[in-house]
Each structure stands twice: as C-alpha cells, then as structure tokens.
VMD Tcl script that builds the backbone (N, CA, C; Angstrom):
set m [mol new atoms 471]
animate dup $m
set s [atomselect $m all]
$s set {name element resname resid chain x y z} {
  {N N MET 1 A -49.572 -15.500 155.340}
  {CA C MET 1 A -48.228 -15.187 155.059}
  {C C MET 1 A -48.188 -14.724 153.525}
  {N N LEU 2 A -48.675 -15.743 152.722}
  {CA C LEU 2 A -48.521 -15.358 151.383}
  {C C LEU 2 A -49.434 -13.995 150.847}
  {N N ARG 3 A -50.328 -13.661 151.549}
  {CA C ARG 3 A -50.991 -12.541 151.256}
  {C C ARG 3 A -50.276 -11.218 151.502}
  {N N SER 4 A -49.336 -11.166 152.357}
  {CA C SER 4 A -48.491 -9.832 152.708}
  {C C SER 4 A -47.744 -9.690 151.463}
  {N N ARG 5 A -47.191 -10.580 150.609}
  {CA C ARG 5 A -46.239 -10.362 149.552}
  {C C ARG 5 A -46.914 -9.713 148.485}
  {N N LYS 6 A -46.448 -8.813 147.993}
  {CA C LYS 6 A -46.935 -7.901 146.581}
  {C C LYS 6 A -46.170 -7.646 145.472}
  {N N GLY 7 A -46.537 -7.796 144.355}
  {CA C GLY 7 A -45.713 -7.772 143.211}
  {C C GLY 7 A -45.793 -6.160 142.826}
  {N N ILE 8 A -45.420 -5.877 141.617}
  {CA C ILE 8 A -45.430 -4.596 141.136}
  {C C ILE 8 A -46.773 -4.340 140.395}
  {N N SER 9 A -47.188 -3.149 140.475}
  {CA C SER 9 A -48.508 -2.783 140.087}
  {C C SER 9 A -48.700 -2.919 138.602}
  {N N PRO 10 A -49.786 -3.327 137.986}
  {CA C PRO 10 A -49.782 -3.217 136.471}
  {C C PRO 10 A -49.489 -2.184 135.879}
  {N N ILE 11 A -49.803 -0.939 136.303}
  {CA C ILE 11 A -49.623 0.446 135.733}
  {C C ILE 11 A -47.980 0.525 135.762}
  {N N LEU 12 A -47.186 0.145 136.758}
  {CA C LEU 12 A -45.802 0.240 136.888}
  {C C LEU 12 A -45.178 -0.740 135.746}
  {N N ALA 13 A -45.921 -1.888 135.895}
  {CA C ALA 13 A -45.142 -2.893 134.795}
  {C C ALA 13 A -45.397 -2.508 133.288}
  {N N THR 14 A -46.637 -1.880 132.997}
  {CA C THR 14 A -46.928 -1.330 131.787}
  {C C THR 14 A -45.842 -0.277 131.374}
  {N N LEU 15 A -45.597 0.568 132.311}
  {CA C LEU 15 A -44.698 1.780 132.207}
  {C C LEU 15 A -43.330 1.306 131.837}
  {N N LEU 16 A -42.987 0.313 132.664}
  {CA C LEU 16 A -41.462 -0.193 132.458}
  {C C LEU 16 A -41.459 -0.909 131.028}
  {N N LEU 17 A -42.409 -1.781 130.615}
  {CA C LEU 17 A -42.346 -2.169 129.267}
  {C C LEU 17 A -42.395 -1.258 128.143}
  {N N ILE 18 A -42.824 -0.036 128.278}
  {CA C ILE 18 A -42.973 0.958 127.310}
  {C C ILE 18 A -41.851 1.696 127.277}
  {N N VAL 19 A -40.872 1.807 128.470}
  {CA C VAL 19 A -39.662 2.481 128.633}
  {C C VAL 19 A -38.603 1.498 127.817}
  {N N ILE 20 A -38.809 0.034 128.075}
  {CA C ILE 20 A -37.818 -0.895 127.358}
  {C C ILE 20 A -37.921 -0.699 125.936}
  {N N ALA 21 A -39.243 -0.715 125.433}
  {CA C ALA 21 A -39.458 -0.596 123.943}
  {C C ALA 21 A -38.852 0.486 123.270}
  {N N VAL 22 A -39.222 1.736 124.014}
  {CA C VAL 22 A -38.682 2.966 123.399}
  {C C VAL 22 A -37.132 3.018 123.304}
  {N N ALA 23 A -36.461 2.436 124.337}
  {CA C ALA 23 A -35.010 2.372 124.302}
  {C C ALA 23 A -34.539 1.499 123.330}
  {N N ALA 24 A -35.212 0.339 123.102}
  {CA C ALA 24 A -34.748 -0.574 122.015}
  {C C ALA 24 A -35.063 -0.046 120.571}
  {N N VAL 25 A -36.106 0.827 120.252}
  {CA C VAL 25 A -36.274 1.417 119.218}
  {C C VAL 25 A -35.335 2.436 118.932}
  {N N ILE 26 A -34.908 3.287 120.034}
  {CA C ILE 26 A -33.875 4.379 119.727}
  {C C ILE 26 A -32.485 3.641 119.491}
  {N N VAL 27 A -32.172 2.484 119.960}
  {CA C VAL 27 A -30.829 1.901 119.723}
  {C C VAL 27 A -30.957 1.367 118.535}
  {N N THR 28 A -31.931 0.954 117.967}
  {CA C THR 28 A -31.982 0.155 116.631}
  {C C THR 28 A -31.980 1.300 115.610}
  {N N TYR 29 A -32.705 2.418 115.805}
  {CA C TYR 29 A -32.521 3.871 114.791}
  {C C TYR 29 A -31.221 4.146 114.839}
  {N N ALA 30 A -30.679 4.382 115.922}
  {CA C ALA 30 A -29.041 4.842 115.734}
  {C C ALA 30 A -28.114 3.985 114.903}
  {N N TRP 31 A -28.318 2.684 115.115}
  {CA C TRP 31 A -27.326 1.788 114.529}
  {C C TRP 31 A -27.729 1.643 112.979}
  {N N VAL 32 A -29.168 1.655 112.581}
  {CA C VAL 32 A -29.619 1.787 111.163}
  {C C VAL 32 A -29.024 3.100 110.513}
  {N N MET 33 A -29.022 4.225 111.280}
  {CA C MET 33 A -28.647 5.461 110.562}
  {C C MET 33 A -27.145 5.291 110.348}
  {N N THR 34 A -26.359 4.880 111.240}
  {CA C THR 34 A -25.078 4.851 111.100}
  {C C THR 34 A -24.558 3.861 110.143}
  {N N PHE 35 A -25.226 2.776 110.013}
  {CA C PHE 35 A -24.930 1.800 108.804}
  {C C PHE 35 A -25.277 2.391 107.629}
  {N N THR 36 A -26.312 2.919 107.509}
  {CA C THR 36 A -26.882 3.558 106.036}
  {C C THR 36 A -25.952 4.581 105.876}
  {N N MET 37 A -25.424 5.563 106.536}
  {CA C MET 37 A -24.588 6.654 106.237}
  {C C MET 37 A -23.234 6.023 105.803}
  {N N THR 38 A -22.706 5.037 106.399}
  {CA C THR 38 A -21.478 4.403 106.018}
  {C C THR 38 A -21.496 3.921 104.643}
  {N N GLN 39 A -22.649 3.141 104.476}
  {CA C GLN 39 A -22.649 2.507 103.207}
  {C C GLN 39 A -22.853 3.412 102.068}
  {N N THR 40 A -23.566 4.382 102.215}
  {CA C THR 40 A -23.846 5.631 101.306}
  {C C THR 40 A -22.608 6.249 100.951}
  {N N SER 41 A -21.833 6.480 102.007}
  {CA C SER 41 A -20.530 7.215 101.558}
  {C C SER 41 A -19.557 6.517 100.960}
  {N N GLN 42 A -19.615 5.049 101.074}
  {CA C GLN 42 A -18.718 4.227 100.381}
  {C C GLN 42 A -18.881 4.147 98.901}
  {N N ALA 43 A -20.353 3.970 98.744}
  {CA C ALA 43 A -20.737 3.888 97.224}
  {C C ALA 43 A -21.115 5.114 96.542}
  {N N GLY 44 A -20.370 6.250 96.821}
  {CA C GLY 44 A -20.611 7.623 96.071}
  {C C GLY 44 A -20.501 7.721 94.872}
  {N N ALA 45 A -19.627 7.057 94.100}
  {CA C ALA 45 A -19.217 7.242 92.840}
  {C C ALA 45 A -19.890 6.094 92.103}
  {N N ILE 46 A -20.533 6.535 90.959}
  {CA C ILE 46 A -21.161 5.467 89.853}
  {C C ILE 46 A -20.639 5.866 88.536}
  {N N LEU 47 A -19.813 4.987 88.084}
  {CA C LEU 47 A -19.416 5.342 86.487}
  {C C LEU 47 A -20.293 4.696 85.558}
  {N N VAL 48 A -20.748 5.448 84.674}
  {CA C VAL 48 A -21.610 5.034 83.583}
  {C C VAL 48 A -21.049 5.042 82.310}
  {N N LYS 49 A -20.979 4.069 81.543}
  {CA C LYS 49 A -20.384 4.086 80.082}
  {C C LYS 49 A -21.091 5.022 79.248}
  {N N GLU 50 A -20.586 6.205 78.729}
  {CA C GLU 50 A -21.274 6.977 77.641}
  {C C GLU 50 A -20.877 6.706 76.323}
  {N N ASN 51 A -19.684 6.401 76.026}
  {CA C ASN 51 A -19.143 6.053 74.633}
  {C C ASN 51 A -17.907 4.965 74.671}
  {N N VAL 52 A -17.936 4.275 73.783}
  {CA C VAL 52 A -16.755 3.467 73.372}
  {C C VAL 52 A -16.261 3.674 71.927}
  {N N ARG 53 A -15.086 3.867 71.633}
  {CA C ARG 53 A -14.702 4.029 70.345}
  {C C ARG 53 A -13.409 3.348 70.088}
  {N N TYR 54 A -13.247 2.315 69.160}
  {CA C TYR 54 A -12.232 1.837 68.622}
  {C C TYR 54 A -11.635 2.467 67.303}
  {N N TYR 55 A -10.338 2.816 67.322}
  {CA C TYR 55 A -9.769 3.533 66.129}
  {C C TYR 55 A -8.437 3.224 65.955}
  {N N SER 56 A -7.782 3.584 64.693}
  {CA C SER 56 A -6.357 3.368 64.681}
  {C C SER 56 A -5.837 4.645 64.229}
  {N N VAL 57 A -4.539 4.908 64.712}
  {CA C VAL 57 A -3.865 6.001 64.535}
  {C C VAL 57 A -3.080 5.631 63.112}
  {N N ASP 58 A -2.493 4.670 63.044}
  {CA C ASP 58 A -1.889 4.128 61.748}
  {C C ASP 58 A -1.824 2.514 61.972}
  {N N THR 59 A -1.219 1.793 60.999}
  {CA C THR 59 A -1.219 0.323 61.179}
  {C C THR 59 A -0.705 -0.327 62.522}
  {N N THR 60 A 0.144 0.554 63.000}
  {CA C THR 60 A 0.595 -0.326 64.241}
  {C C THR 60 A 0.332 0.378 65.527}
  {N N LYS 61 A -0.844 1.493 65.694}
  {CA C LYS 61 A -1.099 2.094 66.817}
  {C C LYS 61 A -2.590 2.093 66.799}
  {N N ASN 62 A -3.198 0.921 67.366}
  {CA C ASN 62 A -4.561 1.023 67.536}
  {C C ASN 62 A -4.922 1.312 68.947}
  {N N ARG 63 A -6.126 1.853 68.884}
  {CA C ARG 63 A -6.612 2.348 70.403}
  {C C ARG 63 A -8.117 2.225 70.793}
  {N N THR 64 A -8.388 2.075 71.934}
  {CA C THR 64 A -9.780 1.994 72.473}
  {C C THR 64 A -10.059 3.091 73.436}
  {N N GLU 65 A -11.002 4.009 73.167}
  {CA C GLU 65 A -11.327 5.094 73.854}
  {C C GLU 65 A -12.723 4.907 74.726}
  {N N PHE 66 A -12.615 4.939 76.079}
  {CA C PHE 66 A -13.776 4.763 76.817}
  {C C PHE 66 A -14.180 6.361 77.135}
  {N N THR 67 A -15.274 6.664 77.399}
  {CA C THR 67 A -15.974 7.908 77.970}
  {C C THR 67 A -16.774 7.423 79.003}
  {N N LEU 68 A -16.303 7.644 80.251}
  {CA C LEU 68 A -17.181 7.367 81.579}
  {C C LEU 68 A -17.636 8.579 82.283}
  {N N ARG 69 A -18.918 8.588 82.743}
  {CA C ARG 69 A -19.516 9.639 83.594}
  {C C ARG 69 A -19.894 9.240 84.783}
  {N N ASN 70 A -19.418 10.119 85.785}
  {CA C ASN 70 A -19.751 9.941 87.291}
  {C C ASN 70 A -21.106 10.472 87.522}
  {N N THR 71 A -22.146 9.482 87.843}
  {CA C THR 71 A -23.459 9.922 88.047}
  {C C THR 71 A -23.728 9.945 89.571}
  {N N GLY 72 A -22.660 9.552 90.216}
  {CA C GLY 72 A -22.685 9.423 91.666}
  {C C GLY 72 A -22.555 10.795 92.575}
  {N N SER 73 A -22.420 10.629 93.860}
  {CA C SER 73 A -22.324 11.835 94.755}
  {C C SER 73 A -21.073 12.058 95.219}
  {N N ALA 74 A -19.950 11.318 94.787}
  {CA C ALA 74 A -18.470 11.672 95.178}
  {C C ALA 74 A -17.615 11.392 94.195}
  {N N ASP 75 A -16.210 12.124 94.090}
  {CA C ASP 75 A -15.498 11.787 92.993}
  {C C ASP 75 A -14.642 10.571 92.966}
  {N N ALA 76 A -14.231 10.076 91.878}
  {CA C ALA 76 A -13.657 8.808 91.801}
  {C C ALA 76 A -12.215 8.995 90.921}
  {N N LYS 77 A -11.357 8.029 91.453}
  {CA C LYS 77 A -10.147 8.112 90.791}
  {C C LYS 77 A -9.871 6.837 90.175}
  {N N ILE 78 A -9.552 6.710 88.795}
  {CA C ILE 78 A -9.094 5.397 88.288}
  {C C ILE 78 A -7.822 5.105 88.448}
  {N N VAL 79 A -7.562 3.831 89.095}
  {CA C VAL 79 A -6.105 3.627 89.490}
  {C C VAL 79 A -5.802 2.268 88.772}
  {N N ALA 80 A -6.572 1.424 88.276}
  {CA C ALA 80 A -6.294 0.308 87.411}
  {C C ALA 80 A -7.270 0.028 86.273}
  {N N ILE 81 A -6.832 -0.493 85.296}
  {CA C ILE 81 A -7.752 -0.950 84.231}
  {C C ILE 81 A -7.322 -2.591 83.569}
  {N N TYR 82 A -8.040 -3.403 83.555}
  {CA C TYR 82 A -7.837 -4.798 83.198}
  {C C TYR 82 A -8.933 -4.907 81.994}
  {N N TRP 83 A -8.188 -5.862 81.134}
  {CA C TRP 83 A -8.899 -6.307 79.907}
  {C C TRP 83 A -8.834 -7.716 79.601}
  {N N SER 84 A -9.723 -8.284 78.851}
  {CA C SER 84 A -9.679 -9.770 78.787}
  {C C SER 84 A -10.391 -10.071 77.457}
  {N N LYS 85 A -10.021 -11.165 76.642}
  {CA C LYS 85 A -10.947 -11.706 75.695}
  {C C LYS 85 A -11.951 -12.470 76.235}
  {N N THR 86 A -11.965 -12.942 77.385}
  {CA C THR 86 A -13.229 -13.730 77.978}
  {C C THR 86 A -13.655 -12.925 79.203}
  {N N SER 87 A -14.528 -13.478 79.780}
  {CA C SER 87 A -15.376 -12.833 80.976}
  {C C SER 87 A -14.288 -12.715 82.014}
  {N N PHE 88 A -14.684 -11.896 83.044}
  {CA C PHE 88 A -13.616 -11.676 84.171}
  {C C PHE 88 A -14.022 -12.778 85.178}
  {N N SER 89 A -14.644 -13.664 84.990}
  {CA C SER 89 A -14.815 -14.773 85.840}
  {C C SER 89 A -13.662 -15.840 85.577}
  {N N ALA 90 A -13.263 -15.743 84.257}
  {CA C ALA 90 A -11.824 -16.473 84.091}
  {C C ALA 90 A -10.666 -15.642 84.780}
  {N N THR 91 A -9.458 -16.460 84.726}
  {CA C THR 91 A -8.321 -15.937 85.125}
  {C C THR 91 A -7.431 -15.295 84.212}
  {N N SER 92 A -7.879 -15.226 82.864}
  {CA C SER 92 A -7.155 -14.520 81.902}
  {C C SER 92 A -7.461 -13.244 81.688}
  {N N LYS 93 A -7.062 -12.247 82.840}
  {CA C LYS 93 A -7.234 -10.973 82.667}
  {C C LYS 93 A -5.939 -10.245 82.753}
  {N N LEU 94 A -5.678 -9.179 81.933}
  {CA C LEU 94 A -4.286 -8.571 81.700}
  {C C LEU 94 A -4.456 -7.069 82.374}
  {N N VAL 95 A -3.344 -6.681 83.013}
  {CA C VAL 95 A -3.410 -5.226 83.367}
  {C C VAL 95 A -2.938 -4.492 82.301}
  {N N VAL 96 A -3.831 -3.491 81.989}
  {CA C VAL 96 A -3.526 -2.271 80.943}
  {C C VAL 96 A -2.362 -1.308 81.696}
  {N N THR 97 A -1.237 -1.132 81.171}
  {CA C THR 97 A -0.247 -0.408 81.717}
  {C C THR 97 A -0.064 0.973 80.792}
  {N N GLU 98 A -0.493 0.977 79.534}
  {CA C GLU 98 A -0.250 2.059 78.667}
  {C C GLU 98 A -1.550 2.643 78.442}
  {N N TYR 99 A -2.119 3.606 79.053}
  {CA C TYR 99 A -3.319 4.420 78.788}
  {C C TYR 99 A -3.217 5.795 79.155}
  {N N THR 100 A -3.998 6.660 78.723}
  {CA C THR 100 A -4.095 7.927 79.023}
  {C C THR 100 A -5.422 8.415 79.571}
  {N N THR 101 A -5.545 9.441 80.282}
  {CA C THR 101 A -6.905 9.896 80.826}
  {C C THR 101 A -7.000 11.299 80.631}
  {N N ILE 102 A -8.118 11.871 80.361}
  {CA C ILE 102 A -8.517 13.318 80.318}
  {C C ILE 102 A -9.557 13.513 81.246}
  {N N PRO 103 A -9.472 14.016 82.358}
  {CA C PRO 103 A -8.078 14.871 82.737}
  {C C PRO 103 A -6.998 13.734 83.182}
  {N N ALA 104 A -5.795 14.319 83.102}
  {CA C ALA 104 A -4.622 13.657 83.306}
  {C C ALA 104 A -4.537 12.889 84.658}
  {N N THR 105 A -5.119 13.790 85.778}
  {CA C THR 105 A -5.235 13.019 87.033}
  {C C THR 105 A -5.705 11.613 87.305}
  {N N GLY 106 A -6.715 11.391 86.428}
  {CA C GLY 106 A -7.380 10.118 86.492}
  {C C GLY 106 A -8.829 10.280 87.378}
  {N N VAL 107 A -8.959 11.473 87.919}
  {CA C VAL 107 A -10.131 11.635 88.651}
  {C C VAL 107 A -11.346 12.146 87.990}
  {N N VAL 108 A -12.488 11.639 88.143}
  {CA C VAL 108 A -13.654 11.982 87.543}
  {C C VAL 108 A -14.549 12.630 88.604}
  {N N SER 109 A -14.821 13.825 88.545}
  {CA C SER 109 A -15.691 14.526 89.487}
  {C C SER 109 A -17.119 14.304 89.264}
  {N N VAL 110 A -17.884 14.665 90.165}
  {CA C VAL 110 A -19.263 14.209 90.185}
  {C C VAL 110 A -19.884 15.035 89.055}
  {N N GLU 111 A -20.749 14.386 88.345}
  {CA C GLU 111 A -21.552 14.785 87.109}
  {C C GLU 111 A -20.532 15.306 85.975}
  {N N SER 112 A -19.444 14.661 85.832}
  {CA C SER 112 A -18.461 15.035 84.886}
  {C C SER 112 A -18.016 13.701 84.216}
  {N N SER 113 A -17.250 13.805 83.050}
  {CA C SER 113 A -16.680 12.805 82.229}
  {C C SER 113 A -15.259 12.544 82.395}
  {N N ILE 114 A -14.825 11.279 82.085}
  {CA C ILE 114 A -13.364 11.084 81.985}
  {C C ILE 114 A -13.338 10.351 80.606}
  {N N VAL 115 A -12.250 10.697 79.920}
  {CA C VAL 115 A -11.919 9.968 78.741}
  {C C VAL 115 A -10.642 9.043 78.912}
  {N N ILE 116 A -10.673 7.884 78.750}
  {CA C ILE 116 A -9.725 6.853 78.905}
  {C C ILE 116 A -9.339 6.314 77.653}
  {N N THR 117 A -7.954 6.543 77.221}
  {CA C THR 117 A -7.607 6.007 75.860}
  {C C THR 117 A -6.602 4.755 76.155}
  {N N ILE 118 A -6.954 3.732 75.780}
  {CA C ILE 118 A -6.236 2.462 75.988}
  {C C ILE 118 A -5.389 2.286 74.869}
  {N N LYS 119 A -3.944 2.027 74.870}
  {CA C LYS 119 A -3.147 1.957 73.653}
  {C C LYS 119 A -2.792 0.386 73.593}
  {N N TRP 120 A -2.911 -0.083 72.401}
  {CA C TRP 120 A -2.771 -1.614 72.005}
  {C C TRP 120 A -1.168 -1.637 71.346}
  {N N GLY 121 A -0.926 -2.702 71.581}
  {CA C GLY 121 A 0.572 -3.089 70.850}
  {C C GLY 121 A 1.622 -2.343 71.327}
  {N N VAL 122 A 1.743 -1.971 72.849}
  {CA C VAL 122 A 2.818 -1.273 73.309}
  {C C VAL 122 A 3.760 -2.395 73.672}
  {N N SER 123 A 5.059 -1.963 73.329}
  {CA C SER 123 A 6.109 -3.075 73.402}
  {C C SER 123 A 6.606 -3.247 74.872}
  {N N GLY 124 A 6.636 -2.174 75.893}
  {CA C GLY 124 A 6.964 -2.242 77.394}
  {C C GLY 124 A 5.729 -2.648 77.943}
  {N N GLY 125 A 4.510 -2.646 77.433}
  {CA C GLY 125 A 3.418 -2.954 78.436}
  {C C GLY 125 A 2.884 -4.381 78.452}
  {N N THR 126 A 1.919 -4.611 79.151}
  {CA C THR 126 A 1.511 -6.117 79.213}
  {C C THR 126 A 0.462 -6.476 78.267}
  {N N ILE 127 A 0.107 -5.490 77.305}
  {CA C ILE 127 A -0.902 -5.818 76.363}
  {C C ILE 127 A -0.159 -6.486 75.272}
  {N N THR 128 A -0.544 -7.825 75.080}
  {CA C THR 128 A 0.200 -8.887 74.323}
  {C C THR 128 A -0.202 -8.818 72.527}
  {N N ASP 129 A -1.515 -8.243 72.757}
  {CA C ASP 129 A -2.092 -8.341 71.224}
  {C C ASP 129 A -1.512 -6.920 70.537}
  {N N THR 130 A -1.147 -6.997 69.453}
  {CA C THR 130 A -0.733 -5.590 68.701}
  {C C THR 130 A -1.900 -4.869 67.900}
  {N N GLU 131 A -2.973 -5.345 68.149}
  {CA C GLU 131 A -4.374 -4.700 67.647}
  {C C GLU 131 A -5.596 -5.530 67.852}
  {N N TRP 132 A -6.511 -4.507 68.111}
  {CA C TRP 132 A -7.820 -5.267 68.538}
  {C C TRP 132 A -8.497 -5.734 67.045}
  {N N LEU 133 A -9.255 -6.883 67.221}
  {CA C LEU 133 A -9.786 -7.575 66.232}
  {C C LEU 133 A -11.170 -7.229 65.829}
  {N N SER 134 A -11.520 -6.832 64.572}
  {CA C SER 134 A -12.866 -6.719 64.326}
  {C C SER 134 A -13.740 -7.709 64.657}
  {N N GLY 135 A -14.946 -7.375 65.337}
  {CA C GLY 135 A -15.976 -8.589 65.581}
  {C C GLY 135 A -15.547 -9.229 66.834}
  {N N THR 136 A -14.549 -9.004 67.652}
  {CA C THR 136 A -14.170 -9.629 68.714}
  {C C THR 136 A -14.706 -8.908 69.919}
  {N N THR 137 A -15.172 -9.552 70.951}
  {CA C THR 137 A -15.745 -8.894 72.226}
  {C C THR 137 A -14.562 -8.930 73.180}
  {N N TYR 138 A -14.362 -7.699 73.748}
  {CA C TYR 138 A -13.343 -7.562 74.701}
  {C C TYR 138 A -13.997 -7.069 76.071}
  {N N TYR 139 A -13.434 -7.485 77.222}
  {CA C TYR 139 A -14.074 -7.136 78.505}
  {C C TYR 139 A -13.018 -6.254 79.273}
  {N N TYR 140 A -13.465 -5.239 79.730}
  {CA C TYR 140 A -12.802 -4.320 80.243}
  {C C TYR 140 A -13.221 -3.987 81.797}
  {N N LYS 141 A -12.391 -3.863 82.622}
  {CA C LYS 141 A -12.694 -3.509 84.163}
  {C C LYS 141 A -11.905 -2.184 84.614}
  {N N PHE 142 A -12.603 -1.227 85.377}
  {CA C PHE 142 A -12.047 -0.180 85.540}
  {C C PHE 142 A -12.131 -0.004 87.147}
  {N N VAL 143 A -11.119 -0.003 87.885}
  {CA C VAL 143 A -11.145 0.155 89.355}
  {C C VAL 143 A -10.865 1.594 89.814}
  {N N THR 144 A -11.488 1.947 90.964}
  {CA C THR 144 A -11.304 3.191 91.482}
  {C C THR 144 A -10.336 3.080 92.710}
  {N N GLU 145 A -10.143 4.204 93.171}
  {CA C GLU 145 A -9.078 4.266 94.478}
  {C C GLU 145 A -9.950 3.655 95.600}
  {N N ALA 146 A -11.266 3.812 95.656}
  {CA C ALA 146 A -12.058 3.285 96.794}
  {C C ALA 146 A -12.445 1.776 96.767}
  {N N GLY 147 A -11.811 1.003 95.594}
  {CA C GLY 147 A -11.967 -0.183 95.404}
  {C C GLY 147 A -13.172 -0.651 94.854}
  {N N GLN 148 A -13.695 0.331 94.226}
  {CA C GLN 148 A -14.990 -0.021 93.436}
  {C C GLN 148 A -14.609 -0.580 91.892}
  {N N SER 149 A -15.148 -1.439 91.362}
  {CA C SER 149 A -14.806 -1.913 89.929}
  {C C SER 149 A -16.153 -1.934 89.040}
  {N N TYR 150 A -15.957 -1.373 87.817}
  {CA C TYR 150 A -17.006 -1.390 86.791}
  {C C TYR 150 A -16.550 -2.034 85.621}
  {N N GLU 151 A -17.461 -3.186 85.144}
  {CA C GLU 151 A -16.986 -3.861 84.137}
  {C C GLU 151 A -17.973 -3.519 82.875}
  {N N TYR 152 A -17.355 -3.674 81.803}
  {CA C TYR 152 A -18.004 -3.514 80.570}
  {C C TYR 152 A -17.448 -4.471 79.545}
  {N N ALA 153 A -18.283 -4.902 78.595}
  {CA C ALA 153 A -18.047 -5.723 77.441}
  {C C ALA 153 A -18.392 -4.876 76.286}
  {N N GLU 154 A -17.457 -4.869 75.279}
  {CA C GLU 154 A -17.619 -4.219 74.074}
  {C C GLU 154 A -17.095 -4.901 72.961}
  {N N ARG 155 A -17.647 -4.804 71.989}
  {CA C ARG 155 A -17.491 -5.419 70.773}
  {C C ARG 155 A -16.787 -4.592 69.715}
  {N N ALA 156 A -15.708 -4.926 69.228}
  {CA C ALA 156 A -14.944 -4.132 68.365}
  {C C ALA 156 A -15.582 -4.029 66.836}
  {N N PRO 157 A -15.777 -2.897 66.202}
  {CA C PRO 157 A -16.579 -2.860 65.100}
  {C C PRO 157 A -15.640 -3.650 63.919}
}
mol reanalyze $m
mol bondsrecalc $m
mol representation Tube
mol addrep $m
C-alpha cells in the first residue's frame, strides 16, 4: 500500500522552486525601486554655502549675508531661519524674523543661488543682539518647505 503513493517528481519540484524564487526577486525589486524613487524625490534639493559676509550699513544696522546654491535636482523654498551663539543641540536657538531674500520669493531653483540678508538689531523681531561681535561664532539653520534643514557655523570677522 505504501508503494502506491507517489510524491511530486523532482523536475516539477525544481520548477516550482524556480518560480517561487523568481516571484520573490520581482517583488523585492519592485519594493526597492519604489523606496528608492520616494527617497530620491524627497531629497531633491541640496543647499551648499557659497559665501558669507558680515557687514554694517551704519553703527546701528548690522547685517549677515548668506549666498546658498542649490546643487540638487529640485527647487527649494526657504521658510524659516534660526540662529544661535551655541550649537543647535542646545535649546537656545532664536527665530530670525527680519531677513530678505533675492529672489524675493525665497525659492532657490536648481543650479541657481539665493542671497539671504539677516538684519541684526531689529526692534520688532526676535533678534536680541543689536550687532554681531567680531570673533564670535554664530550658528545658522535654514529650513526648506520640504522640511530639510541646513546648518552652518560662521565666525564673524
């Protein structure tokens, strides 16, 4: 009676294993491609610091001017700027409310630059220092509309 029972043939078993393996590879490939495309599109903008300039208009109007270039593959819009006298791991960061951008929209296109001028000593803003101090290192954070942030430490001349 045991001799009358037969299993699947070795050829059929081999073909079944090959089909299962190919299906697993296709599913994995589809997931990896979807994940890669999603991550790449989210990280499309890369802002690189080109220049920083500290200057004074007169004795009460100090400015810090940043030039940032977008070397990524998507446009970016600056929506917030923070500064601190200590690193951003500390809680003492302040929001910059008085600044201008060129272009005025705050959008930096792919392979173009944006000039951001931070105004110090503004009475209605949250900047509490009236001027930058020579030799002091300031920490700046630029936040884009997509939620990316770029931090730069700069020492005033």
